[in-house]
C-alpha positions as CSV (number, residue, x, y, z in Angstrom):
1,E,45.8,1.6,-50.6
2,V,42.7,-0.1,-49.5
3,I,39.4,-0.3,-51.5
4,V,36.2,-0.5,-49.5
5,T,33.1,-1.5,-51.3
6,G,29.4,-2.0,-50.6
7,G,27.9,-2.5,-47.2
8,V,24.6,-2.1,-45.5
9,T,23.2,1.0,-43.7
10,G,21.7,0.9,-40.2
11,S,18.3,0.8,-41.8
12,G,19.2,-2.2,-44.0
13,K,19.7,-0.4,-47.3
14,V,22.4,-2.0,-49.5
15,L,25.2,0.4,-50.4
16,R,26.6,0.4,-53.9
17,T,29.6,2.6,-53.3
18,M,33.4,2.3,-53.5
19,A,36.1,4.3,-51.7
20,A,39.9,4.1,-52.1
21,L,41.7,4.9,-48.9
22,E,45.4,5.3,-48.3
23,S,46.9,3.3,-45.5
24,S,49.7,4.7,-43.3
25,P,52.9,3.1,-42.2
26,A,52.1,3.7,-38.6
27,T,51.7,0.8,-36.1
28,V,50.8,0.5,-32.4
29,T,51.0,-2.6,-30.2
30,T,51.2,-3.6,-26.6
31,D,53.7,-6.0,-25.0
32,K,50.9,-8.4,-23.9
33,T,47.3,-9.1,-25.1
34,D,46.0,-9.7,-21.5
35,Y,46.9,-8.0,-18.3
36,Q,46.3,-8.3,-14.5
37,P,45.6,-5.4,-12.1
38,G,49.0,-3.8,-11.3
39,D,50.6,-4.6,-14.6
40,I,52.2,-1.8,-16.6
41,V,51.0,-1.7,-20.2
42,I,54.0,-1.1,-22.5
43,I,52.9,0.5,-25.7
44,S,55.1,0.7,-28.7
45,G,54.9,1.5,-32.4
46,T,56.7,2.3,-35.6
47,G,56.2,4.4,-38.8
48,W,55.3,7.7,-37.2
49,E,56.8,11.0,-38.3
50,P,60.1,11.8,-36.4
51,G,59.4,14.2,-33.5
52,E,55.7,14.2,-33.8
53,T,53.4,13.8,-30.7
54,V,51.2,10.7,-30.8
55,Q,48.0,10.7,-28.8
56,L,47.2,7.4,-27.2
57,T,43.6,6.8,-26.2
58,L,42.6,3.8,-24.1
59,H,38.9,3.2,-24.6
60,R,37.2,0.6,-22.4
61,D,34.1,-1.5,-23.4
62,N,32.2,-0.2,-20.3
63,D,31.0,3.2,-19.2
64,S,34.4,4.3,-17.8
65,E,36.0,7.5,-19.1
66,D,38.8,7.1,-21.7
67,T,42.4,7.4,-20.6
68,V,44.4,9.7,-22.8
69,L,48.2,9.5,-22.9
70,S,50.8,10.8,-25.3
71,T,54.3,10.2,-26.5
72,V,56.8,11.7,-28.9
73,A,58.2,9.7,-31.8
74,D,62.0,9.4,-31.8
75,Q,64.2,10.3,-34.8
76,D,63.3,6.9,-36.4
77,G,59.6,7.3,-36.0
78,N,59.3,4.8,-33.1
79,I,57.1,5.4,-30.1
80,S,57.1,4.0,-26.6
81,N,54.9,4.7,-23.5
82,S,54.6,2.8,-20.2
83,D,52.5,5.3,-18.2
84,Y,49.4,3.1,-17.8
85,E,49.0,0.7,-14.9
86,V,46.0,-1.6,-15.1
87,Q,43.5,-0.9,-12.3
88,W,41.3,-3.3,-10.3
89,S,38.3,-1.5,-11.9
90,D,39.6,-2.8,-15.3
91,L,38.8,-6.4,-14.4
92,D,37.0,-8.2,-17.3
93,V,37.4,-5.1,-19.5
94,S,38.5,-5.1,-23.2
95,F,40.4,-2.0,-24.4
96,L,40.7,-0.4,-27.8
97,L,44.0,1.5,-28.1
98,T,43.9,4.2,-30.7
99,A,47.1,6.1,-31.6
100,V,46.8,9.3,-33.7
101,G,49.8,11.3,-35.0
102,Q,49.2,15.0,-34.2
103,T,51.3,16.1,-37.3
104,S,50.8,13.3,-39.8
105,G,47.2,12.4,-39.0
106,F,48.3,8.7,-39.1
107,T,46.0,6.4,-37.1
108,A,46.7,2.9,-35.8
109,Q,44.7,0.7,-33.4
110,T,45.1,-2.5,-31.4
111,T,43.2,-4.2,-28.6
112,F,44.0,-5.9,-25.3
113,T,42.1,-7.1,-22.2
114,D,42.2,-7.5,-18.5
115,A,40.4,-10.8,-18.4
116,G,40.7,-11.1,-14.7
117,A,41.3,-14.8,-14.8
118,F,44.1,-15.2,-12.2
119,T,44.4,-17.1,-9.0
120,V,46.4,-16.6,-5.9
121,T,48.0,-19.8,-4.5
122,P,48.7,-19.8,-0.8
123,L,52.2,-20.8,0.3
124,T,52.4,-23.9,2.4
125,Q,55.2,-25.5,4.4
126,S,55.4,-29.0,5.6
127,V,56.5,-29.4,9.2
128,A,57.5,-32.7,10.8
129,A,56.2,-33.4,14.2
130,G,58.3,-31.8,16.9
131,S,60.0,-29.4,14.5
132,R,60.0,-25.6,14.8
133,I,59.1,-23.3,11.9
134,R,61.8,-20.7,11.4
């Protein structure tokens, strides 16, 4: 369980409340934290109800529409999905991945990015004078 206490409202009013929340055993993760265009995002997780459908929502930190995927947990409650390929339009975007079990109601989240910081190095070949390139 998690206990959440206090806080501040949007108008600056201090909250004097406490709430006890149950956590779930569900997890979600990606195989990398940063991707390049063309990379496949491999999503996995554990702790889901066996056989339940898990909705996977990829929310970007820009005005793009969310991408919604789904997967079904295996008999051990594990999930896996590799249906999303990072697009060129995802350059410099941060993603929030939210997984929601459609039977259990369990929720898990993680983040990843397409930082776009990659370079292409041209191939070069040294040729001695009078030689032919094959």
